[in-house]
All heavy atoms as TSV, in Angstrom:
chain	resi	resn	atom	element	x	y	z
A	1	MET	N	N	-4.257	-16.389	-20.315
A	1	MET	CA	C	-5.196	-15.313	-20.585
A	1	MET	C	C	-4.775	-14.531	-21.867
A	1	MET	O	O	-3.781	-14.064	-21.890
A	1	MET	CB	C	-5.141	-14.482	-19.350
A	1	MET	CG	C	-6.406	-14.269	-18.659
A	1	MET	SD	S	-6.179	-13.220	-17.338
A	1	MET	CE	C	-7.672	-13.671	-16.441
A	2	ILE	N	N	-5.718	-14.412	-22.700
A	2	ILE	CA	C	-5.471	-13.686	-23.940
A	2	ILE	C	C	-5.282	-12.240	-23.759
A	2	ILE	O	O	-4.527	-11.467	-24.284
A	2	ILE	CB	C	-6.573	-13.969	-25.026
A	2	ILE	CG1	C	-6.496	-15.433	-25.335
A	2	ILE	CG2	C	-6.444	-13.108	-26.257
A	2	ILE	CD1	C	-7.690	-15.839	-26.277
A	3	LEU	N	N	-6.158	-11.639	-22.834
A	3	LEU	CA	C	-6.302	-10.175	-22.650
A	3	LEU	C	C	-5.361	-9.793	-21.437
A	3	LEU	O	O	-5.519	-8.708	-20.997
A	3	LEU	CB	C	-7.709	-9.831	-22.339
A	3	LEU	CG	C	-8.680	-10.045	-23.540
A	3	LEU	CD1	C	-10.050	-9.666	-23.083
A	3	LEU	CD2	C	-8.249	-9.305	-24.813
A	4	SER	N	N	-4.458	-10.611	-20.942
A	4	SER	CA	C	-3.824	-10.183	-19.688
A	4	SER	C	C	-2.869	-9.079	-19.946
A	4	SER	O	O	-2.825	-8.172	-19.163
A	4	SER	CB	C	-2.948	-11.413	-19.228
A	4	SER	OG	O	-1.880	-11.714	-20.152
A	5	ILE	N	N	-2.173	-8.928	-20.986
A	5	ILE	CA	C	-1.247	-7.742	-21.323
A	5	ILE	C	C	-2.034	-6.458	-21.491
A	5	ILE	O	O	-1.806	-5.431	-20.925
A	5	ILE	CB	C	-0.296	-8.084	-22.503
A	5	ILE	CG1	C	0.591	-9.186	-22.131
A	5	ILE	CG2	C	0.552	-6.788	-22.805
A	5	ILE	CD1	C	1.538	-8.955	-20.974
A	6	SER	N	N	-3.059	-6.511	-22.338
A	6	SER	CA	C	-3.967	-5.333	-22.522
A	6	SER	C	C	-4.730	-5.067	-21.281
A	6	SER	O	O	-4.858	-3.878	-20.916
A	6	SER	CB	C	-5.001	-5.633	-23.637
A	6	SER	OG	O	-5.797	-6.607	-23.302
A	7	GLY	N	N	-4.940	-6.019	-20.366
A	7	GLY	CA	C	-5.653	-5.690	-19.053
A	7	GLY	C	C	-4.644	-5.021	-18.097
A	7	GLY	O	O	-5.065	-4.127	-17.383
A	8	VAL	N	N	-3.441	-5.427	-18.161
A	8	VAL	CA	C	-2.371	-4.866	-17.337
A	8	VAL	C	C	-2.236	-3.495	-17.679
A	8	VAL	O	O	-2.231	-2.508	-16.855
A	8	VAL	CB	C	-0.999	-5.684	-17.475
A	8	VAL	CG1	C	0.058	-4.816	-16.866
A	8	VAL	CG2	C	-1.227	-6.999	-16.768
A	9	VAL	N	N	-2.076	-3.225	-19.068
A	9	VAL	CA	C	-1.917	-1.838	-19.536
A	9	VAL	C	C	-3.136	-0.940	-19.190
A	9	VAL	O	O	-2.961	0.189	-18.620
A	9	VAL	CB	C	-1.594	-1.801	-21.087
A	9	VAL	CG1	C	-1.599	-0.426	-21.569
A	9	VAL	CG2	C	-0.388	-2.454	-21.336
A	10	LEU	N	N	-4.243	-1.479	-19.440
A	10	LEU	CA	C	-5.460	-0.719	-19.153
A	10	LEU	C	C	-5.610	-0.355	-17.656
A	10	LEU	O	O	-5.806	0.859	-17.343
A	10	LEU	CB	C	-6.738	-1.587	-19.605
A	10	LEU	CG	C	-8.100	-0.932	-19.282
A	10	LEU	CD1	C	-8.330	0.390	-20.012
A	10	LEU	CD2	C	-9.180	-1.879	-19.474
A	11	PHE	N	N	-5.526	-1.313	-16.782
A	11	PHE	CA	C	-5.592	-0.949	-15.414
A	11	PHE	C	C	-4.416	-0.149	-14.879
A	11	PHE	O	O	-4.668	0.560	-13.944
A	11	PHE	CB	C	-5.767	-2.314	-14.540
A	11	PHE	CG	C	-7.163	-2.985	-14.660
A	11	PHE	CD1	C	-7.350	-4.241	-15.209
A	11	PHE	CD2	C	-8.221	-2.239	-14.295
A	11	PHE	CE1	C	-8.554	-4.753	-15.329
A	11	PHE	CE2	C	-9.457	-2.852	-14.477
A	11	PHE	CZ	C	-9.676	-4.120	-14.905
A	12	GLY	N	N	-3.289	-0.422	-15.410
A	12	GLY	CA	C	-2.163	0.464	-15.021
A	12	GLY	C	C	-2.350	2.018	-15.370
A	12	GLY	O	O	-2.173	2.834	-14.581
A	13	VAL	N	N	-2.870	2.166	-16.564
A	13	VAL	CA	C	-3.186	3.535	-16.985
A	13	VAL	C	C	-4.269	4.172	-16.184
A	13	VAL	O	O	-4.143	5.373	-15.738
A	13	VAL	CB	C	-3.428	3.588	-18.487
A	13	VAL	CG1	C	-4.032	4.939	-19.011
A	13	VAL	CG2	C	-2.259	3.286	-19.313
A	14	ILE	N	N	-5.315	3.359	-15.957
A	14	ILE	CA	C	-6.383	3.872	-15.114
A	14	ILE	C	C	-5.996	4.210	-13.703
A	14	ILE	O	O	-6.340	5.226	-13.179
A	14	ILE	CB	C	-7.617	2.912	-15.225
A	14	ILE	CG1	C	-8.229	2.894	-16.611
A	14	ILE	CG2	C	-8.661	3.241	-14.139
A	14	ILE	CD1	C	-9.257	1.773	-16.756
A	15	GLY	N	N	-5.227	3.295	-13.130
A	15	GLY	CA	C	-4.827	3.578	-11.750
A	15	GLY	C	C	-3.838	4.712	-11.572
A	15	GLY	O	O	-3.939	5.535	-10.668
A	16	PHE	N	N	-2.992	4.915	-12.593
A	16	PHE	CA	C	-2.053	6.115	-12.637
A	16	PHE	C	C	-2.886	7.436	-12.792
A	16	PHE	O	O	-2.637	8.393	-12.073
A	16	PHE	CB	C	-1.087	5.975	-13.800
A	16	PHE	CG	C	-0.094	7.113	-13.887
A	16	PHE	CD1	C	0.896	7.257	-12.988
A	16	PHE	CD2	C	-0.354	8.138	-14.841
A	16	PHE	CE1	C	1.795	8.398	-13.124
A	16	PHE	CE2	C	0.478	9.175	-14.914
A	16	PHE	CZ	C	1.589	9.311	-14.080
A	17	ILE	N	N	-3.852	7.363	-13.704
A	17	ILE	CA	C	-4.705	8.644	-13.862
A	17	ILE	C	C	-5.427	8.913	-12.594
A	17	ILE	O	O	-5.576	10.045	-12.067
A	17	ILE	CB	C	-5.712	8.444	-15.030
A	17	ILE	CG1	C	-4.839	8.474	-16.319
A	17	ILE	CG2	C	-6.699	9.455	-14.980
A	17	ILE	CD1	C	-5.681	8.053	-17.518
A	18	PHE	N	N	-6.059	7.889	-11.926
A	18	PHE	CA	C	-6.838	8.114	-10.692
A	18	PHE	C	C	-5.861	8.571	-9.623
A	18	PHE	O	O	-6.276	9.510	-8.819
A	18	PHE	CB	C	-7.417	6.809	-10.237
A	18	PHE	CG	C	-8.683	6.387	-10.990
A	18	PHE	CD1	C	-9.046	5.135	-10.975
A	18	PHE	CD2	C	-9.495	7.336	-11.749
A	18	PHE	CE1	C	-10.260	4.719	-11.644
A	18	PHE	CE2	C	-10.521	6.909	-12.394
A	18	PHE	CZ	C	-10.901	5.692	-12.311
A	19	PHE	N	N	-4.663	8.057	-9.502
A	19	PHE	CA	C	-3.782	8.548	-8.450
A	19	PHE	C	C	-3.287	9.942	-8.646
A	19	PHE	O	O	-3.251	10.707	-7.741
A	19	PHE	CB	C	-2.551	7.574	-8.431
A	19	PHE	CG	C	-1.553	7.902	-7.294
A	19	PHE	CD1	C	-1.818	7.678	-6.089
A	19	PHE	CD2	C	-0.376	8.642	-7.638
A	19	PHE	CE1	C	-0.952	8.046	-5.053
A	19	PHE	CE2	C	0.510	8.975	-6.697
A	19	PHE	CZ	C	0.213	8.696	-5.321
A	20	ARG	N	N	-2.966	10.341	-9.934
A	20	ARG	CA	C	-2.574	11.704	-10.234
A	20	ARG	C	C	-3.635	12.721	-10.122
A	20	ARG	O	O	-3.472	13.840	-9.831
A	20	ARG	CB	C	-2.009	11.767	-11.606
A	20	ARG	CG	C	-0.675	10.888	-11.715
A	20	ARG	CD	C	0.517	11.361	-10.973
A	20	ARG	NE	N	0.943	12.660	-11.595
A	20	ARG	CZ	C	1.750	13.432	-11.012
A	20	ARG	NH1	N	2.294	13.206	-9.898
A	20	ARG	NH2	N	2.177	14.549	-11.618
A	21	LYS	N	N	-4.896	12.307	-10.500
A	21	LYS	CA	C	-5.962	13.304	-10.625
A	21	LYS	C	C	-6.567	13.584	-9.296
A	21	LYS	O	O	-6.751	14.748	-8.904
A	21	LYS	CB	C	-7.046	12.798	-11.556
A	21	LYS	CG	C	-8.162	13.781	-11.854
A	21	LYS	CD	C	-9.114	13.294	-12.802
A	21	LYS	CE	C	-10.279	14.243	-12.976
A	21	LYS	NZ	N	-11.484	13.625	-13.329
A	22	ASP	N	N	-7.069	12.618	-8.549
A	22	ASP	CA	C	-7.883	12.933	-7.291
A	22	ASP	C	C	-7.289	12.244	-6.110
A	22	ASP	O	O	-7.905	12.228	-5.053
A	22	ASP	CB	C	-9.196	12.313	-7.396
A	22	ASP	CG	C	-9.998	12.421	-8.669
A	22	ASP	OD1	O	-10.141	13.538	-9.116
A	22	ASP	OD2	O	-10.426	11.379	-9.195
A	23	GLY	N	N	-6.165	11.642	-6.100
A	23	GLY	CA	C	-5.703	10.842	-4.970
A	23	GLY	C	C	-6.333	9.464	-5.076
A	23	GLY	O	O	-7.166	9.232	-5.994
A	24	LEU	N	N	-6.009	8.552	-4.290
A	24	LEU	CA	C	-6.533	7.187	-4.385
A	24	LEU	C	C	-7.708	6.962	-3.503
A	24	LEU	O	O	-7.640	6.984	-2.234
A	24	LEU	CB	C	-5.445	6.228	-4.044
A	24	LEU	CG	C	-5.604	4.788	-4.480
A	24	LEU	CD1	C	-5.780	4.763	-5.994
A	24	LEU	CD2	C	-4.436	3.870	-4.040
A	25	LYS	N	N	-8.923	6.873	-4.062
A	25	LYS	CA	C	-10.126	6.596	-3.309
A	25	LYS	C	C	-10.470	5.214	-3.331
A	25	LYS	O	O	-9.832	4.348	-4.013
A	25	LYS	CB	C	-11.296	7.416	-4.073
A	25	LYS	CG	C	-11.082	8.901	-4.050
A	25	LYS	CD	C	-12.179	9.603	-4.777
A	25	LYS	CE	C	-11.975	11.068	-4.733
A	25	LYS	NZ	N	-12.912	11.828	-5.641
A	26	PRO	N	N	-11.471	4.766	-2.498
A	26	PRO	CA	C	-11.760	3.323	-2.503
A	26	PRO	C	C	-12.057	2.629	-3.845
A	26	PRO	O	O	-11.602	1.555	-4.136
A	26	PRO	CB	C	-12.971	3.200	-1.500
A	26	PRO	CG	C	-12.847	4.351	-0.651
A	26	PRO	CD	C	-12.230	5.447	-1.506
A	27	SER	N	N	-12.737	3.345	-4.650
A	27	SER	CA	C	-13.094	2.829	-6.020
A	27	SER	C	C	-11.774	2.647	-6.788
A	27	SER	O	O	-11.598	1.678	-7.608
A	27	SER	CB	C	-14.167	3.692	-6.802
A	27	SER	OG	O	-13.555	4.886	-6.956
A	28	HIS	N	N	-10.872	3.568	-6.631
A	28	HIS	CA	C	-9.687	3.564	-7.309
A	28	HIS	C	C	-8.732	2.451	-6.834
A	28	HIS	O	O	-7.910	1.790	-7.598
A	28	HIS	CB	C	-8.922	4.879	-7.216
A	28	HIS	CG	C	-9.725	5.987	-7.714
A	28	HIS	ND1	N	-9.551	7.255	-7.190
A	28	HIS	CD2	C	-10.780	6.099	-8.517
A	28	HIS	CE1	C	-10.425	8.095	-7.676
A	28	HIS	NE2	N	-11.148	7.347	-8.571
A	29	ALA	N	N	-8.873	2.149	-5.562
A	29	ALA	CA	C	-8.058	1.125	-4.970
A	29	ALA	C	C	-8.538	-0.309	-5.503
A	29	ALA	O	O	-7.679	-1.156	-5.692
A	29	ALA	CB	C	-8.259	1.039	-3.413
A	30	CYS	N	N	-9.809	-0.460	-5.783
A	30	CYS	CA	C	-10.304	-1.641	-6.427
A	30	CYS	C	C	-9.645	-1.817	-7.801
A	30	CYS	O	O	-9.281	-2.955	-8.134
A	30	CYS	CB	C	-11.813	-1.666	-6.559
A	30	CYS	SG	S	-12.667	-1.737	-5.003
A	31	VAL	N	N	-9.536	-0.786	-8.631
A	31	VAL	CA	C	-8.877	-0.803	-9.842
A	31	VAL	C	C	-7.417	-1.306	-9.712
A	31	VAL	O	O	-6.883	-2.076	-10.475
A	31	VAL	CB	C	-8.992	0.509	-10.673
A	31	VAL	CG1	C	-8.207	0.503	-11.873
A	31	VAL	CG2	C	-10.373	0.776	-10.924
A	32	SER	N	N	-6.789	-0.677	-8.663
A	32	SER	CA	C	-5.418	-1.003	-8.441
A	32	SER	C	C	-5.207	-2.569	-8.030
A	32	SER	O	O	-4.260	-3.180	-8.466
A	32	SER	CB	C	-4.815	-0.123	-7.300
A	32	SER	OG	O	-4.824	1.248	-7.759
A	33	ILE	N	N	-6.195	-2.987	-7.239
A	33	ILE	CA	C	-6.159	-4.337	-6.907
A	33	ILE	C	C	-6.312	-5.339	-8.097
A	33	ILE	O	O	-5.661	-6.327	-8.293
A	33	ILE	CB	C	-7.274	-4.749	-5.801
A	33	ILE	CG1	C	-6.850	-4.091	-4.495
A	33	ILE	CG2	C	-7.434	-6.191	-5.700
A	33	ILE	CD1	C	-7.941	-3.995	-3.421
A	34	LEU	N	N	-7.253	-4.929	-8.974
A	34	LEU	CA	C	-7.402	-5.723	-10.280
A	34	LEU	C	C	-6.142	-5.653	-11.028
A	34	LEU	O	O	-5.696	-6.639	-11.645
A	34	LEU	CB	C	-8.564	-5.252	-11.056
A	34	LEU	CG	C	-9.988	-5.490	-10.489
A	34	LEU	CD1	C	-11.054	-4.804	-11.286
A	34	LEU	CD2	C	-10.240	-6.968	-10.550
A	35	PHE	N	N	-5.496	-4.457	-11.123
A	35	PHE	CA	C	-4.226	-4.368	-11.803
A	35	PHE	C	C	-3.227	-5.312	-11.263
A	35	PHE	O	O	-2.435	-5.988	-12.013
A	35	PHE	CB	C	-3.778	-2.949	-11.714
A	35	PHE	CG	C	-2.305	-2.722	-12.324
A	35	PHE	CD1	C	-2.126	-2.844	-13.684
A	35	PHE	CD2	C	-1.335	-2.395	-11.485
A	35	PHE	CE1	C	-0.875	-2.604	-14.236
A	35	PHE	CE2	C	-0.040	-2.128	-11.995
A	35	PHE	CZ	C	0.190	-2.245	-13.361
A	36	GLY	N	N	-3.136	-5.441	-9.953
A	36	GLY	CA	C	-2.206	-6.380	-9.366
A	36	GLY	C	C	-2.489	-7.757	-9.641
A	36	GLY	O	O	-1.502	-8.554	-9.891
A	37	PHE	N	N	-3.725	-8.229	-9.741
A	37	PHE	CA	C	-4.130	-9.544	-10.163
A	37	PHE	C	C	-3.696	-9.911	-11.457
A	37	PHE	O	O	-3.298	-10.948	-11.766
A	37	PHE	CB	C	-5.637	-9.833	-9.817
A	37	PHE	CG	C	-5.901	-10.132	-8.315
A	37	PHE	CD1	C	-6.660	-9.357	-7.627
A	37	PHE	CD2	C	-5.349	-11.277	-7.709
A	37	PHE	CE1	C	-6.963	-9.580	-6.337
A	37	PHE	CE2	C	-5.624	-11.507	-6.450
A	37	PHE	CZ	C	-6.525	-10.649	-5.684
A	38	TYR	N	N	-3.971	-8.924	-12.490
A	38	TYR	CA	C	-3.657	-9.125	-13.797
A	38	TYR	C	C	-2.081	-9.195	-13.943
A	38	TYR	O	O	-1.613	-9.959	-14.678
A	38	TYR	CB	C	-4.206	-8.081	-14.721
A	38	TYR	CG	C	-5.624	-8.361	-15.086
A	38	TYR	CD1	C	-6.675	-7.546	-14.649
A	38	TYR	CD2	C	-5.931	-9.366	-15.984
A	38	TYR	CE1	C	-7.971	-7.807	-14.951
A	38	TYR	CE2	C	-7.192	-9.620	-16.439
A	38	TYR	CZ	C	-8.289	-8.942	-15.843
A	38	TYR	OH	O	-9.574	-9.128	-16.249
A	39	LEU	N	N	-1.405	-8.323	-13.283
A	39	LEU	CA	C	0.043	-8.325	-13.332
A	39	LEU	C	C	0.593	-9.614	-12.785
A	39	LEU	O	O	1.668	-10.088	-13.366
A	39	LEU	CB	C	0.518	-7.156	-12.590
A	39	LEU	CG	C	2.129	-6.821	-12.754
A	39	LEU	CD1	C	2.362	-6.524	-14.263
A	39	LEU	CD2	C	2.484	-5.607	-11.857
A	40	ALA	N	N	-0.008	-10.155	-11.787
A	40	ALA	CA	C	0.493	-11.414	-11.187
A	40	ALA	C	C	0.422	-12.647	-12.217
A	40	ALA	O	O	1.143	-13.620	-11.970
A	40	ALA	CB	C	-0.247	-11.759	-9.958
A	41	SER	N	N	-0.465	-12.572	-13.178
A	41	SER	CA	C	-0.675	-13.590	-14.052
A	41	SER	C	C	0.139	-13.522	-15.303
A	41	SER	O	O	-0.048	-14.307	-16.241
A	41	SER	CB	C	-2.136	-13.806	-14.392
A	41	SER	OG	O	-2.594	-12.702	-15.168
A	42	THR	N	N	0.932	-12.392	-15.488
A	42	THR	CA	C	1.753	-12.272	-16.651
A	42	THR	C	C	3.119	-12.942	-16.417
A	42	THR	O	O	3.505	-13.370	-15.368
A	42	THR	CB	C	1.918	-10.805	-17.014
A	42	THR	OG1	O	2.649	-10.154	-15.884
A	42	THR	CG2	C	0.645	-10.120	-17.291
A	43	THR	N	N	3.987	-12.912	-17.524
A	43	THR	CA	C	5.335	-13.617	-17.414
A	43	THR	C	C	6.241	-12.614	-16.667
A	43	THR	O	O	7.344	-13.118	-16.274
A	43	THR	CB	C	5.806	-13.809	-18.826
A	43	THR	OG1	O	5.878	-12.625	-19.551
A	43	THR	CG2	C	4.975	-14.864	-19.584
A	44	ILE	N	N	5.955	-11.411	-16.396
A	44	ILE	CA	C	6.902	-10.539	-15.694
A	44	ILE	C	C	6.739	-10.679	-14.150
A	44	ILE	O	O	7.596	-10.119	-13.467
A	44	ILE	CB	C	6.700	-9.086	-16.176
A	44	ILE	CG1	C	7.844	-8.216	-15.790
A	44	ILE	CG2	C	5.417	-8.474	-15.540
A	44	ILE	CD1	C	7.842	-6.830	-16.330
A	45	ALA	N	N	5.775	-11.412	-13.678
A	45	ALA	CA	C	5.563	-11.626	-12.222
A	45	ALA	C	C	6.810	-12.194	-11.605
A	45	ALA	O	O	7.136	-11.576	-10.447
A	45	ALA	CB	C	4.249	-12.474	-12.069
A	46	PRO	N	N	7.486	-13.134	-12.014
A	46	PRO	CA	C	8.660	-13.652	-11.228
A	46	PRO	C	C	9.807	-12.599	-11.283
A	46	PRO	O	O	10.485	-12.527	-10.152
A	46	PRO	CB	C	9.160	-14.818	-12.149
A	46	PRO	CG	C	8.000	-15.322	-12.892
A	46	PRO	CD	C	7.115	-14.095	-13.161
A	47	THR	N	N	9.873	-11.817	-12.143
A	47	THR	CA	C	10.895	-10.700	-12.218
A	47	THR	C	C	10.529	-9.583	-11.090
A	47	THR	O	O	11.391	-9.181	-10.420
A	47	THR	CB	C	11.029	-10.048	-13.535
A	47	THR	OG1	O	11.303	-11.043	-14.476
A	47	THR	CG2	C	12.153	-8.953	-13.517
A	48	ILE	N	N	9.282	-9.191	-11.007
A	48	ILE	CA	C	8.846	-8.367	-10.057
A	48	ILE	C	C	9.018	-8.936	-8.643
A	48	ILE	O	O	9.434	-8.155	-7.724
A	48	ILE	CB	C	7.325	-7.896	-10.265
A	48	ILE	CG1	C	7.229	-7.168	-11.627
A	48	ILE	CG2	C	6.804	-7.069	-9.150
A	48	ILE	CD1	C	5.823	-6.897	-12.066
A	49	ARG	N	N	8.726	-10.184	-8.452
A	49	ARG	CA	C	8.883	-10.849	-7.182
A	49	ARG	C	C	10.330	-10.779	-6.747
A	49	ARG	O	O	10.699	-10.568	-5.642
A	49	ARG	CB	C	8.328	-12.208	-7.198
A	49	ARG	CG	C	8.284	-12.932	-5.847
A	49	ARG	CD	C	7.598	-14.324	-5.852
A	49	ARG	NE	N	6.234	-14.201	-6.392
A	49	ARG	CZ	C	5.688	-14.772	-7.442
A	49	ARG	NH1	N	6.484	-15.481	-8.140
A	49	ARG	NH2	N	4.434	-14.672	-7.737
A	50	ALA	N	N	11.189	-11.192	-7.628
A	50	ALA	CA	C	12.591	-11.239	-7.398
A	50	ALA	C	C	13.218	-9.860	-7.016
A	50	ALA	O	O	14.001	-9.667	-6.102
A	50	ALA	CB	C	13.444	-11.877	-8.592
A	51	GLY	N	N	12.649	-8.791	-7.706
A	51	GLY	CA	C	13.117	-7.440	-7.489
A	51	GLY	C	C	12.513	-6.930	-6.100
A	51	GLY	O	O	13.327	-6.354	-5.325
A	52	GLY	N	N	11.424	-7.384	-5.763
A	52	GLY	CA	C	10.924	-7.148	-4.372
A	52	GLY	C	C	11.681	-7.854	-3.286
A	52	GLY	O	O	11.917	-7.266	-2.281
A	53	GLU	N	N	12.011	-9.047	-3.576
A	53	GLU	CA	C	12.739	-9.736	-2.567
A	53	GLU	C	C	14.144	-9.244	-2.336
A	53	GLU	O	O	14.663	-9.102	-1.211
A	53	GLU	CB	C	12.827	-11.303	-2.944
A	53	GLU	CG	C	11.555	-11.984	-2.750
A	53	GLU	CD	C	11.518	-13.353	-3.305
A	53	GLU	OE1	O	12.634	-13.750	-3.921
A	53	GLU	OE2	O	10.599	-14.043	-3.285
A	54	SER	N	N	14.831	-8.822	-3.439
A	54	SER	CA	C	16.147	-8.297	-3.267
A	54	SER	C	C	16.137	-6.888	-2.640
A	54	SER	O	O	16.998	-6.556	-1.817
A	54	SER	CB	C	16.969	-8.238	-4.626
A	54	SER	OG	O	16.345	-7.444	-5.613
A	55	LEU	N	N	15.108	-6.115	-2.818
A	55	LEU	CA	C	14.914	-4.808	-2.211
A	55	LEU	C	C	14.597	-5.012	-0.700
A	55	LEU	O	O	15.241	-4.286	0.175
A	55	LEU	CB	C	13.782	-4.052	-2.834
A	55	LEU	CG	C	13.426	-2.675	-2.199
A	55	LEU	CD1	C	14.589	-1.673	-2.406
A	55	LEU	CD2	C	12.240	-2.079	-2.793
A	56	ALA	N	N	13.844	-6.000	-0.360
A	56	ALA	CA	C	13.619	-6.339	1.073
A	56	ALA	C	C	14.823	-6.735	1.723
A	56	ALA	O	O	15.116	-6.418	2.864
A	56	ALA	CB	C	12.428	-7.409	1.125
A	57	SER	N	N	15.697	-7.604	1.061
A	57	SER	CA	C	16.880	-8.105	1.772
A	57	SER	C	C	17.862	-6.914	1.872
A	57	SER	O	O	18.603	-6.915	2.873
A	57	SER	CB	C	17.455	-9.248	0.961
A	57	SER	OG	O	17.912	-8.787	-0.377
A	58	LEU	N	N	17.882	-6.055	0.876
A	58	LEU	CA	C	18.776	-4.862	0.992
A	58	LEU	C	C	18.411	-4.041	2.105
A	58	LEU	O	O	19.146	-3.505	2.891
A	58	LEU	CB	C	18.663	-4.037	-0.367
A	58	LEU	CG	C	19.446	-2.723	-0.308
A	58	LEU	CD1	C	20.954	-3.000	-0.330
A	58	LEU	CD2	C	19.053	-1.865	-1.474
A	59	LEU	N	N	17.094	-3.712	2.241
A	59	LEU	CA	C	16.548	-2.960	3.416
A	59	LEU	C	C	16.661	-3.568	4.764
A	59	LEU	O	O	16.972	-2.893	5.715
A	59	LEU	CB	C	15.142	-2.472	3.146
A	59	LEU	CG	C	14.846	-1.538	1.998
A	59	LEU	CD1	C	13.392	-1.288	1.827
A	59	LEU	CD2	C	15.539	-0.188	2.178
A	60	GLY	N	N	16.582	-4.909	4.753
A	60	GLY	CA	C	16.760	-5.738	5.927
A	60	GLY	C	C	18.183	-5.811	6.476
A	60	GLY	O	O	18.438	-5.887	7.594
A	61	GLY	N	N	19.096	-5.581	5.529
A	61	GLY	CA	C	20.508	-5.688	5.870
A	61	GLY	C	C	21.146	-4.378	6.283
A	61	GLY	O	O	22.271	-4.306	6.779
A	62	MET	N	N	20.352	-3.307	6.296
A	62	MET	CA	C	20.905	-1.946	6.623
A	62	MET	C	C	20.922	-1.814	8.055
A	62	MET	O	O	20.023	-2.264	8.842
A	62	MET	CB	C	20.033	-0.868	6.032
A	62	MET	CG	C	20.109	-0.742	4.612
A	62	MET	SD	S	19.092	0.710	3.984
A	62	MET	CE	C	20.095	1.359	2.791
A	63	ARG	N	N	21.940	-1.130	8.609
A	63	ARG	CA	C	22.061	-0.935	9.991
A	63	ARG	C	C	22.130	0.569	10.255
A	63	ARG	O	O	22.805	1.360	9.612
A	63	ARG	CB	C	23.429	-1.502	10.499
A	63	ARG	CG	C	23.614	-3.005	10.360
A	63	ARG	CD	C	22.762	-3.762	11.421
A	63	ARG	NE	N	22.903	-5.069	11.150
A	63	ARG	CZ	C	21.973	-5.978	11.248
A	63	ARG	NH1	N	20.825	-5.637	11.632
A	63	ARG	NH2	N	22.172	-7.248	11.119
A	64	PHE	N	N	21.243	0.972	11.167
A	64	PHE	CA	C	21.143	2.436	11.431
A	64	PHE	C	C	21.749	2.703	12.752
A	64	PHE	O	O	21.791	2.103	13.604
A	64	PHE	CB	C	19.647	2.943	11.517
A	64	PHE	CG	C	18.967	2.722	10.146
A	64	PHE	CD1	C	18.152	1.728	9.864
A	64	PHE	CD2	C	19.278	3.601	9.072
A	64	PHE	CE1	C	17.476	1.577	8.571
A	64	PHE	CE2	C	18.603	3.657	7.838
A	64	PHE	CZ	C	17.827	2.550	7.699
């Protein structure tokens, strides 16, 4: 995708503004979902996935 990085930046900025300004409404959630789909198609997706997996394993290994 030629526009994937600019799409990620655009939807990220829009999602951040929506979250900070009015809270997250259903229309804003749609923008966030689109941001997630664009982010998943970039080269940073495996790094984000690995970070999420290590955070989940860290939290799963905690004993309270």
